[in-house]
VEXDREN-2710 file (C-alpha; in Angstrom, 1 decimal):
% VEXDREN-2710
k/r/px/py/pz
1/MET/-18.6/1.6/-25.1
2/VAL/-21.0/0.8/-22.2
3/THR/-24.3/-1.0/-22.8
4/ARG/-27.1/-0.5/-21.5
5/ASN/-30.5/-2.4/-22.1
6/GLY/-28.5/-4.2/-25.0
7/GLU/-27.9/-1.2/-26.8
8/PRO/-24.5/0.7/-27.0
9/ASP/-24.0/4.0/-25.8
10/ALA/-21.0/5.9/-26.5
11/LEU/-19.2/8.2/-24.1
12/LEU/-17.6/11.1/-25.6
13/ALA/-15.5/13.6/-23.2
14/HIS/-12.5/16.0/-23.9
15/SER/-11.6/15.1/-20.1
16/LEU/-12.3/12.4/-17.6
17/ILE/-11.8/12.7/-14.1
18/ASN/-11.4/9.3/-12.5
19/SER/-12.1/9.8/-8.6
20/THR/-13.1/6.2/-7.7
21/GLY/-10.5/5.5/-5.1
22/VAL/-8.8/2.2/-5.1
23/SER/-10.7/0.7/-7.7
24/GLY/-9.8/3.6/-9.9
25/PRO/-7.4/1.6/-12.3
26/PHE/-10.2/-1.2/-12.8
27/ILE/-12.6/1.4/-13.8
28/LEU/-10.1/3.3/-16.3
29/ASN/-8.7/0.0/-17.6
30/SER/-12.5/-1.0/-18.5
31/PHE/-12.4/2.3/-20.7
32/LEU/-9.4/1.7/-22.3
33/ARG/-10.3/-1.6/-23.4
34/ARG/-13.3/-0.5/-25.0
35/MET/-11.5/2.6/-26.9
36/ASN/-11.3/2.3/-30.9
37/PRO/-8.7/1.0/-31.1
38/PRO/-8.2/-0.3/-27.8
39/GLN/-5.6/1.3/-25.6
40/PRO/-2.8/-0.4/-23.6
41/LEU/-4.0/-1.0/-20.0
42/LEU/-2.4/0.8/-17.3
43/PRO/-0.5/-1.3/-14.8
44/MET/-1.6/-1.3/-11.1
45/TYR/0.5/-1.1/-8.0
46/TYR/-0.7/-1.3/-4.8
47/ALA/1.2/-1.1/-1.4
48/LYS/0.2/-1.2/2.3
49/GLY/2.3/0.3/5.2
50/PRO/2.2/-1.9/8.0
51/TYR/2.7/-0.4/11.6
52/ALA/4.1/-2.1/14.7
53/PRO/3.5/-1.0/18.1
54/TYR/6.5/-1.1/20.6
55/HIS/6.9/-2.3/24.3
56/GLY/10.2/-3.0/25.3
57/PRO/13.8/-1.7/26.2
58/GLY/15.9/0.8/24.0
59/VAL/13.5/3.5/23.9
60/SER/13.5/5.3/27.2
61/ASN/15.1/8.4/26.2
62/VAL/13.0/9.0/23.1
63/SER/10.8/12.1/23.6
64/HIS/10.1/13.1/19.7
65/LEU/9.2/11.9/16.5
66/ILE/11.9/10.2/14.4
67/TYR/11.8/10.3/10.5
68/PRO/14.7/8.4/9.4
69/VAL/16.3/9.2/5.9
70/PRO/14.8/6.2/3.2
71/ASP/17.4/3.5/2.3
72/VAL/16.6/3.4/-1.5
73/GLY/19.7/0.7/-1.6
74/ALA/19.8/-0.9/-5.1
75/LYS/16.6/0.0/-6.2
76/ALA/16.9/2.0/-9.1
77/HIS/13.5/3.6/-9.2
78/GLY/14.2/5.0/-5.6
79/PHE/10.9/4.1/-4.3
80/ALA/11.4/1.7/-1.5
81/GLY/9.4/3.5/1.0
82/LEU/9.7/6.4/3.3
83/GLY/11.6/4.8/6.0
84/THR/10.4/3.3/9.3
85/HIS/9.2/6.0/11.4
86/LEU/9.0/6.1/15.1
87/THR/5.6/7.8/16.0
88/LEU/4.6/8.8/19.6
89/GLU/0.7/8.3/20.3
90/ILE/-1.4/10.6/22.3
91/SER/-1.3/7.7/25.2
92/GLY/2.9/8.0/25.1
93/ASN/3.0/4.4/23.5
94/ILE/5.4/4.3/20.7
95/ARG/4.4/2.8/17.1
96/PHE/7.0/2.1/14.2
97/GLY/6.0/2.6/10.7
98/PRO/4.7/2.6/8.2
99/ASP/6.8/0.1/6.6
100/ILE/6.1/-0.9/2.7
101/GLU/4.8/-3.8/1.5
102/TRP/3.7/-4.6/-2.2
103/ILE/0.5/-6.2/-2.7
104/ALA/-0.4/-8.1/-6.1
105/PRO/-3.9/-7.2/-7.1
106/PRO/-5.9/-10.1/-8.7
107/SER/-5.5/-11.4/-12.2
108/GLU/-7.6/-10.3/-15.0
109/ARG/-9.2/-13.3/-15.2
110/GLU/-10.0/-13.5/-11.5
111/PHE/-11.3/-10.1/-11.6
112/THR/-13.5/-10.5/-14.6
113/GLU/-15.0/-13.9/-13.4
114/ASP/-15.4/-12.6/-9.8
115/GLU/-17.1/-9.1/-9.4
116/SER/-16.0/-9.3/-5.6
117/ALA/-12.3/-9.2/-6.8
118/VAL/-12.8/-5.5/-6.8
119/ASP/-12.7/-5.5/-3.1
120/PHE/-9.4/-7.7/-3.3
121/TRP/-7.5/-5.4/-1.0
122/ALA/-9.7/-5.9/2.1
123/SER/-8.5/-9.5/2.6
124/ARG/-4.8/-8.1/2.0
125/LEU/-5.0/-5.4/4.9
126/VAL/-5.2/-7.9/7.7
127/ALA/-2.4/-7.0/9.7
128/SER/0.4/-10.1/10.3
129/ASP/3.8/-10.5/11.6
130/ALA/5.4/-11.0/8.1
131/ARG/7.3/-7.6/8.0
132/ILE/8.2/-7.4/11.5
133/PRO/12.0/-8.8/11.1
134/SER/12.8/-6.3/8.3
135/MET/10.8/-3.4/10.5
136/TYR/12.9/-4.7/13.3
137/GLU/16.2/-4.0/11.1
138/ALA/15.1/-0.7/9.8
139/VAL/14.6/0.5/13.5
140/LYS/17.7/-0.8/14.8
141/SER/19.8/1.2/12.2
142/TYR/18.4/4.3/14.6
143/LEU/17.7/2.7/17.8
144/PRO/20.1/-0.2/18.2
145/ASN/18.8/-1.2/21.7
146/ILE/15.3/-2.3/20.6
147/VAL/14.4/-6.0/20.9
148/LEU/12.5/-8.0/18.2
149/GLU/9.9/-9.5/20.6
150/GLY/8.6/-5.9/21.6
151/LEU/7.4/-5.3/18.0
152/LEU/3.8/-6.6/17.5
153/PRO/1.9/-6.4/13.9
154/ASP/-1.1/-3.8/13.9
END
């Protein structure tokens, strides 16, 4: 139920297409919360895919893209990412990524008390070097002569 000018309005639909982008789960959950009876909220999962340009040894013979087979390891659900790729840029530079980094959305309390929380992801998309060591280990599995110092966050 949505209120307009203090009067309740009803929304009756056989199908609802939610094309609200990254805020989609927030919008959908606001509908589910107001249903009669209220429905369970959908969980939200967000991830970002950090990249790292590379400048260093160990890639002199590379002349094509490399897409490694993802290593799902002990993750029973199988979604550990698609593997850290090697991409050749038009300029000839090499870039590795994307890696996968899970991002926790704001809590329900944070979201309801602060309308700017709907854009929580903007502050979490800033490049950092937190994933560089794990990206290095992933890339070393198919290019063993690269050096950690050659990777930068992007």
